[in-house]
C-alpha positions in Angstrom: -59.0 -174.4 -129.4 -61.8 -171.9 -129.3 -62.6 -170.8 -125.7 -66.4 -171.2 -126.2 -65.8 -174.8 -127.3 -63.7 -175.4 -124.2 -66.5 -174.1 -122.0 -69.0 -176.3 -123.9 -66.8 -179.3 -122.9 -67.5 -178.6 -119.2 -71.3 -178.3 -119.7 -72.1 -174.7 -120.8 -74.2 -174.1 -123.8 -72.6 -172.0 -126.5 -74.6 -168.9 -125.5 -73.9 -169.4 -121.8 -70.2 -169.6 -122.7 -70.5 -166.3 -124.5 -72.2 -164.6 -121.5 -69.6 -166.1 -119.1 -66.7 -164.9 -121.2 -68.3 -161.4 -121.5 -68.6 -161.2 -117.7 -65.0 -162.2 -117.3 -64.0 -159.3 -119.4 -66.6 -156.9 -118.0 -67.4 -157.7 -114.3 -70.3 -156.1 -112.4 -72.7 -155.7 -115.3 -76.5 -155.8 -115.5 -78.3 -158.2 -117.7 -79.3 -155.3 -119.9 -75.7 -154.2 -120.4 -74.5 -157.7 -121.2 -77.3 -158.1 -123.8 -76.1 -154.9 -125.4 -72.4 -156.0 -125.3 -73.3 -159.3 -127.0 -76.0 -157.9 -129.3 -78.5 -160.5 -128.0 -82.1 -160.4 -127.0 -82.6 -159.5 -123.3 -84.9 -162.4 -122.4 -82.4 -164.9 -123.8 -79.6 -163.1 -121.9 -81.4 -163.3 -118.6 -82.2 -167.0 -119.2 -78.4 -167.7 -119.7 -77.6 -165.6 -116.6 -80.0 -167.6 -114.4 -78.6 -170.9 -115.8 -75.0 -169.8 -115.1 -75.9 -168.7 -111.6 -77.4 -172.1 -110.9 -74.3 -173.8 -112.2 -72.1 -171.7 -109.9 -70.2 -170.0 -112.8 -71.3 -166.4 -111.9 -72.5 -164.5 -108.9 -75.0 -161.6 -108.6 -75.2 -158.5 -106.4 -78.3 -156.6 -105.3 -76.6 -153.7 -103.5 -77.7 -151.4 -106.3 -81.1 -150.7 -107.8 -80.3 -153.1 -110.7 -79.0 -156.6 -110.2 -75.4 -156.9 -111.3 -73.5 -160.0 -112.4 -69.8 -161.1 -112.2 -68.1 -164.2 -113.4 -66.1 -166.4 -111.1 -62.4 -166.7 -112.1 -62.1 -169.7 -114.4 -59.8 -171.6 -112.0 -62.2 -171.1 -109.1 -65.1 -172.3 -111.2 -63.1 -175.4 -112.3 -62.2 -176.1 -108.6 -65.9 -176.0 -107.8 -66.7 -178.4 -110.6 -63.9 -180.8 -109.6 -65.1 -180.9 -106.0 -68.7 -181.4 -107.0 -67.6 -184.2 -109.4 -65.6 -186.0 -106.6 -68.6 -186.0 -104.3 -70.9 -187.2 -107.1 -68.4 -189.9 -108.1 -68.1 -191.3 -104.6 -71.9 -191.4 -104.2 -72.4 -193.1 -107.6 -69.6 -195.6 -107.1 -71.1 -196.7 -103.8 -74.6 -196.9 -105.3 -73.4 -199.2 -108.2 -71.2 -201.5 -106.2 -73.7 -204.4 -106.4 -74.5 -203.8 -110.1 -72.7 -205.4 -113.1 -70.2 -208.2 -113.5 -66.5 -208.4 -114.2 -65.4 -208.0 -117.8 -65.0 -211.4 -119.5 -61.3 -212.4 -119.3 -61.4 -213.7 -122.9 -62.4 -210.3 -124.4 -60.1 -207.9 -126.3 -61.5 -204.4 -126.1 -60.7 -201.5 -128.4 -60.1 -198.0 -126.8 -60.6 -194.9 -128.8 -60.2 -192.2 -126.1 -56.9 -190.9 -124.7 -58.5 -190.3 -121.3 -59.7 -193.9 -121.1 -56.1 -195.1 -121.8 -54.9 -193.0 -118.9 -57.6 -194.3 -116.6 -56.9 -198.0 -117.6 -53.2 -197.5 -117.1 -53.7 -195.9 -113.7 -56.0 -198.7 -112.4 -53.7 -201.4 -113.7 -50.7 -200.0 -112.0 -52.5 -199.4 -108.7 -53.9 -202.9 -108.7 -50.7 -204.7 -109.7 -49.5 -207.2 -107.1 -46.3 -208.7 -108.4 -44.8 -207.4 -111.7 -45.3 -204.4 -114.0 -43.6 -204.4 -117.4 -43.7 -201.1 -119.4 -42.5 -200.2 -122.9 -43.2 -196.5 -123.4 -42.1 -193.3 -125.2 -41.0 -190.4 -123.0 -44.3 -188.4 -122.9 -46.7 -191.2 -121.8 -44.0 -192.6 -119.6 -43.6 -189.3 -117.8 -47.3 -189.2 -117.0 -47.2 -192.6 -115.2 -43.8 -192.2 -113.5 -45.3 -191.3 -110.1 -47.6 -194.3 -110.3 -44.8 -196.7 -111.1 -42.7 -195.3 -108.2 -45.6 -195.8 -105.8 -46.0 -199.4 -107.1 -42.3 -200.1 -106.6 -42.5 -198.6 -103.1 -45.2 -201.2 -102.1 -43.1 -204.1 -103.3 -44.1 -204.6 -106.9 -41.2 -205.3 -109.3 -41.2 -202.7 -112.1 -39.4 -203.1 -115.4 -39.3 -200.2 -117.8 -38.0 -200.1 -121.4 -37.7 -196.4 -122.2 -36.4 -194.4 -125.2 -34.4 -191.8 -123.3 -32.8 -191.7 -119.9 -35.3 -191.4 -117.0 -35.0 -192.2 -113.3 -37.9 -194.0 -111.8 -37.3 -194.8 -108.1 -37.4 -198.5 -107.2 -37.8 -199.6 -110.9 -35.3 -201.2 -113.3 -35.0 -199.0 -116.3 -33.1 -199.4 -119.6 -33.4 -197.4 -122.8 -32.5 -197.7 -126.4 -29.8 -195.1 -127.0 -30.8 -192.6 -129.7 -29.1 -189.4 -130.9 -30.4 -186.2 -129.4 -33.6 -185.1 -131.2 -34.0 -188.3 -133.1 -37.3 -189.2 -131.4 -38.7 -185.9 -132.7 -38.5 -187.2 -136.2 -41.2 -189.8 -135.5 -44.8 -188.7 -135.6 -45.9 -191.3 -133.0 -45.4 -192.6 -129.5 -46.8 -195.6 -127.5 -47.6 -196.8 -124.1 -47.5 -200.6 -123.7 -48.2 -202.0 -120.2 -48.6 -205.5 -118.7 -49.4 -206.2 -115.1 -48.9 -209.5 -113.3 -48.6 -211.2 -116.7 -52.4 -211.2 -117.0 -53.7 -207.8 -117.9 -52.4 -205.8 -120.9 -52.8 -202.4 -122.4 -51.3 -201.6 -125.9 -51.7 -198.1 -127.2 -50.3 -196.5 -130.4 -50.5 -192.7 -130.1 -49.4 -189.5 -131.9 -46.2 -187.8 -130.8 -47.9 -185.6 -128.2 -50.0 -188.5 -126.8 -53.2 -186.7 -127.5 -54.6 -188.8 -130.4 -55.2 -192.5 -130.4 -54.2 -194.3 -133.6 -54.9 -197.8 -132.2 -55.3 -199.2 -128.7 -56.7 -202.2 -126.9 -57.0 -203.6 -123.4 -57.6 -207.1 -122.3 -57.6 -209.4 -119.3 -57.2 -212.5 -121.4 -54.6 -214.4 -119.4 -53.1 -216.2 -122.4 -52.6 -213.0 -124.3 -51.3 -211.2 -121.2 -48.8 -213.9 -120.6 -47.6 -213.8 -124.2 -47.2 -210.0 -124.2 -45.5 -210.2 -120.8 -43.0 -212.7 -122.2 -42.2 -210.7 -125.3 -41.8 -207.4 -123.5 -39.7 -208.8 -120.7 -37.4 -210.5 -123.2 -37.0 -207.3 -125.1 -36.1 -205.6 -121.8 -33.5 -208.3 -121.2 -32.1 -208.1 -124.7 -31.8 -204.3 -124.4 -29.9 -204.5 -121.2 -27.4 -207.0 -122.7 -27.1 -205.0 -125.9 -26.3 -201.8 -124.1 -23.5 -203.7 -122.2 -22.1 -205.1 -125.4 -22.0 -201.6 -127.0 -20.0 -200.4 -124.0 -17.7 -203.4 -124.5 -18.3 -204.7 -121.0 -16.3 -208.0 -120.2 -18.1 -211.2 -121.0 -18.1 -212.3 -117.4 -20.1 -209.1 -116.4 -22.5 -209.6 -119.3 -23.2 -213.2 -118.3 -23.6 -212.1 -114.6 -26.2 -209.5 -115.7 -28.1 -212.0 -117.9 -28.2 -214.5 -115.0 -29.5 -211.8 -112.7 -32.3 -210.8 -115.1 -33.2 -214.4 -115.7 -33.7 -214.9 -111.9 -35.7 -211.7 -111.7 -38.0 -212.9 -114.5 -38.2 -216.7 -114.2 -37.8 -216.7 -110.5 -40.9 -214.7 -109.7 -43.2 -217.1 -107.8 -46.4 -215.1 -108.3 -45.9 -215.0 -112.0 -45.1 -218.7 -112.0 -48.4 -219.4 -110.1 -50.3 -217.3 -112.6 -48.7 -219.0 -115.7 -49.3 -222.6 -114.5 -52.8 -221.5 -113.3 -53.7 -221.2 -117.0 -53.4 -225.0 -117.2 -55.0 -226.0 -113.9 -58.6 -224.8 -114.4 -59.9 -228.3 -114.6 -58.0 -229.8 -111.7 -59.9 -231.2 -108.8 -58.0 -232.8 -105.9 -59.8 -233.9 -102.7 -57.4 -233.9 -99.8 -57.4 -236.2 -96.8 -57.2 -234.8 -93.2 -54.6 -236.3 -90.9 -52.1 -235.7 -88.1 -48.5 -236.0 -89.2 -45.8 -237.7 -87.1 -42.8 -235.9 -85.8 -40.2 -235.8 -88.6 -36.5 -235.3 -88.0 -34.7 -234.0 -91.1 -31.1 -233.3 -92.2 -30.8 -231.1 -95.1 -29.8 -227.8 -96.8 -31.5 -224.6 -95.7 -31.9 -221.3 -97.6 -34.1 -218.2 -97.4 -36.8 -217.8 -100.0 -38.9 -214.8 -100.9 -42.3 -214.4 -102.7 -40.5 -212.6 -105.5 -37.8 -215.2 -106.2 -37.2 -218.9 -105.8 -33.4 -218.4 -106.1 -32.9 -219.7 -102.6 -34.8 -222.8 -103.3 -32.8 -223.5 -106.4 -29.5 -223.0 -104.5 -30.7 -225.4 -101.7 -31.6 -228.1 -104.2 -28.3 -227.7 -106.0 -26.3 -228.0 -102.8 -28.5 -230.9 -101.6 -27.8 -232.9 -104.8 -24.1 -232.7 -104.0 -24.3 -234.0 -100.4 -27.5 -236.2 -100.5 -25.5 -239.5 -100.5 -23.3 -238.3 -97.6 -26.1 -237.8 -95.1 -25.8 -240.5 -92.3 -28.7 -242.2 -90.6 -31.2 -241.9 -93.4 -34.5 -243.8 -92.7 -35.9 -244.0 -96.3 -33.5 -243.3 -99.1 -36.3 -243.0 -101.6 -37.9 -240.0 -100.0 -36.8 -236.4 -100.3 -38.6 -234.0 -98.0 -38.9 -230.2 -98.5 -40.2 -227.9 -95.8 -41.3 -224.3 -95.9 -41.5 -222.6 -92.5 -40.8 -219.5 -90.4 -42.3 -216.9 -92.7 -41.5 -213.3 -91.8 -41.8 -209.8 -93.2 -38.6 -208.1 -94.4 -39.4 -204.4 -95.2 -42.7 -205.3 -96.8 -41.4 -208.4 -98.6 -42.6 -211.9 -97.5 -39.7 -214.3 -96.9 -39.4 -217.7 -95.3 -37.0 -220.6 -94.7 -36.8 -223.6 -97.0 -35.0 -226.8 -96.2 -34.7 -229.8 -98.5 -33.4 -233.0 -96.9 -33.9 -236.6 -95.8 -35.6 -238.1 -92.7 -32.9 -239.3 -90.2 -32.9 -241.5 -87.1 -33.0 -240.0 -83.6 -29.4 -241.1 -82.8 -27.7 -239.1 -85.5 -26.2 -235.7 -84.3 -25.3 -232.6 -86.2 -21.6 -233.0 -85.8 -21.8 -236.1 -88.0 -23.3 -234.2 -90.9 -21.5 -232.9 -94.0 -20.6 -229.2 -94.1 -23.6 -227.0 -94.8 -26.2 -229.6 -93.5 -28.6 -228.7 -90.7 -30.9 -230.8 -88.6 -34.6 -229.7 -88.3 -37.3 -231.4 -86.2 -40.8 -230.9 -87.7 -43.5 -231.3 -85.0 -46.7 -233.2 -85.4 -49.4 -231.1 -87.0 -52.9 -231.3 -88.4 -52.8 -231.1 -92.2 -54.7 -231.3 -95.4 -52.9 -233.9 -97.5 -52.9 -233.4 -101.3 -51.4 -235.9 -103.7 -49.8 -234.6 -106.9 -49.7 -237.2 -109.7 -48.7 -237.4 -113.3 -46.2 -235.9 -115.7 -46.7 -232.3 -114.9 -45.1 -229.6 -112.8 -46.2 -229.5 -109.1 -46.8 -225.7 -109.6 -50.1 -226.7 -111.2 -51.2 -228.4 -108.0 -49.9 -225.7 -105.7 -51.8 -223.2 -107.8 -54.9 -225.2 -107.3 -54.4 -225.5 -103.6 -53.9 -221.8 -102.8 -55.9 -220.2 -105.5 -58.9 -222.6 -105.8 -59.2 -225.1 -103.0 -58.6 -222.7 -100.0 -60.9 -219.9 -101.3 -63.7 -222.5 -102.1 -63.5 -224.3 -98.7 -64.0 -223.5 -95.1 -60.5 -224.7 -94.1 -58.2 -222.1 -92.7 -54.4 -222.2 -92.9 -52.5 -222.7 -89.7 -49.0 -221.5 -88.9 -46.6 -224.3 -89.2 -44.5 -226.4 -91.6 -45.6 -226.9 -95.3 -44.2 -230.3 -96.2 -43.5 -231.7 -99.7 -42.4 -235.3 -100.0 -41.1 -236.4 -103.4 -39.7 -239.8 -104.4 -36.6 -240.7 -106.3 -38.4 -243.7 -107.8 -41.3 -241.6 -109.1 -39.7 -238.5 -110.7 -41.8 -235.7 -112.1 -40.4 -236.3 -115.6 -42.5 -239.4 -115.8 -46.2 -240.4 -115.8 -45.5 -242.2 -112.5 -44.7 -239.0 -110.7 -46.0 -238.7 -107.2 -45.6 -235.9 -104.6 -47.3 -235.7 -101.2 -48.1 -232.2 -100.1 -49.1 -231.5 -96.5 -50.5 -228.0 -95.6 -51.2 -227.2 -91.9 -54.8 -226.2 -91.2 -56.7 -225.2 -88.1 -58.8 -227.8 -86.4 -58.1 -231.4 -85.3 -56.7 -230.3 -81.9 
């Protein structure tokens, strides 16, 4: 690109660019000399020199009888512009914090500029809380590699479908194997990105990632969820296909498929988001009460915010031994308890026990293998009732994402209790689940 046009892109007029370039080649010159070099009128030359001096692109010296000018090296001038812009940016952002509203979540917005795509991708990755799924060609993927590693380092699950081998620390990466140089035959590339199954960026670019053929960005949660599903399933298919090409044994393929299914379907934050799409109109008014002491016998597992694998395992084991638990007070009730949350290297984990309420005279030695006894103390709770033929995730999503933010109630450390009923299963319209969440107050 023409150097004068490049200087015009950073705010210099065409003539100012010519004067600046002349001074780079010929430092310590008077205005008269520069006018002669360029063959321009002296008044216009001095006007350009004054403008360049105010912009900080050149400096002048008065040690001689005539004022002499020199241009700052281009890198130094660019550093000055960058520092000035950073200061202005901070001031402007602070000034406009109380102006404007969030972009409507239903909108789908076209993007024409490559820098805007880079800015959107950066912000999406930096703001991701749970999952990032990427499908990208080598050039655009290389530009966001560091951002993806930072996201993985703070606990976000990152899945990348690439088109040549690349190592991204903390991320799961697979790639479609192609012959060396095969990608160079295609005059395009792309960067497709979905964060938390709710925000999406799709961009179709030229091979050097400099020209935008077509791109759009959206916070539409339905669209984001759909693109997330498709991209994640492509990732899963690619992983399995690569194993089949390598003639891996079927047991190993099935093991990997199961692992990926748990990584995808077991993500609790994603599940809350998905079912939140269908819980916008739910309104549940809880009652406030003090629970009695509950003595439970059941199966305990560790659960994390990223996966409900432990909960699934607990329920599976519980189904095998439910009828063998002695001293059960009410055979219709199944009681699940979440408690003892802790931080494991930045990942939130807690204990989950599913069991039955038992009488005080039963001891642990009488229990089937793998069954523990837990005494849940009395606590002050908000009591929510889930009803109808729908998943309880809808109600949980309402409680934690709608009811708590909209009310003055504050969660207390304790035992989250869920009581379901064998006579009222969730596969029927008669489903009922009682949910008890500890809150502060009521002492």
